[in-house]
N, C-alpha and C positions, 0 to 999 in steps of 0.2 A: 140382268143383264148376261146379254151373250160377247164372249167372246171368242178371239182367233188370234193362235201366235203363228207366224209360217216365216219361212228361211228357202229365200230367194237368194242363188249363186249366178251373178251375171258373168258378161265376158269378162276378159280379163282386159283391166287398166280401164272397165267402163263402169267400177260403181259408182263412185260418187256422182258421172249422168245420170244412171238409172235410178237413184236416191233421187236427185232435183225433177226430174218427169216423175215420178211417183208421188212425191210432196205437193207441185204442182196442182194432180190432177183428183189431189183428196181436198181440196176445202172444201167446207161447206156445204158438209153431208149432213141432211138429213137424219136425226137417232144417235148420228155419231158423237160419243162422249170421249173418244179419246181415240190419236192415232198415231204410230210414233214408227217411224222408220230408224234403226240400226245398225250402225256397221259391226261386223260379225271383228272382234280383239283379238282373232289368231288366224283365220281364214280372211284371207285380201282379197278375194274376190264374192264373200259372200256378205247378207245383210236380211236382220231380222225384222220382221213387221207386226204390232202389237196394235193390235186392235180391240175395241169396248164400245158396245153399240146399247142401245136402250132394247133390243130384241135381233132376235134374229133374220124377220123377216126388214128393218131396218136397215143391215147389214146386203142383204137379197136386194131391195128397191135398188142400192146406194149402185150396184152393178149392170142400170139400167141407165146411169145418172149420162148427160154427153161426155161432159169432161174427163170421168172417171174411163170411159168407153175412150177417151183420144188417148187418155191417157196410158192406157191399156197397150192399144195400137201402138202408139210412140215406143212405148218400152221391151213390147216383147220381141224389136230382133238383141238385144242387150240380156237377155236373160239366156245362160245357158243351159239352169235348171232349179228346180225345184226342191226341195228341202223337206225338212219335215214338218208335217200344218199339222195343228190341234184346236181344236173351241174349247171352250171351256164356259164354266157361268161363274162369272165375277161378281164376290160376294160384295165389292168395295176395294176402295185403296186413294189417297191421296193425290191429289191434282186430276183428279174427273171430273169432266164438267156433269152437273145437273141435266138430269134431266127434264124437260119440260114436259 
C-alpha cells in the first residue's frame, strides 16, 4: 500500500474552511483506503493530510478526478504554504478500508 503524509498551512482564520473543501472533494476515490484531515494541535493554521492508497497509481489517478481538481481549485487561495510531505509504504493498521 502507498501512503502520503503532508502538512498544509492555511491562511489565518481559514483552516476550517480549507478542511471542509478538501473533505468534500475527496469522497469516493477509487483505490483510497483511508483519507484523514487533521488539525495540528499546536499550530492554529496547520493541518495534516494522511492518505493510504492501494498503490501509487491510484493516488496519481485521483488527481485527475473532477471532484478532486475542483477542490484543489477552490482550496488553493486558502493555502498559505506547504510543510513537510513524506511518502510511505503502509504495512497495515486498524481502520483501513479493505482493498478490493
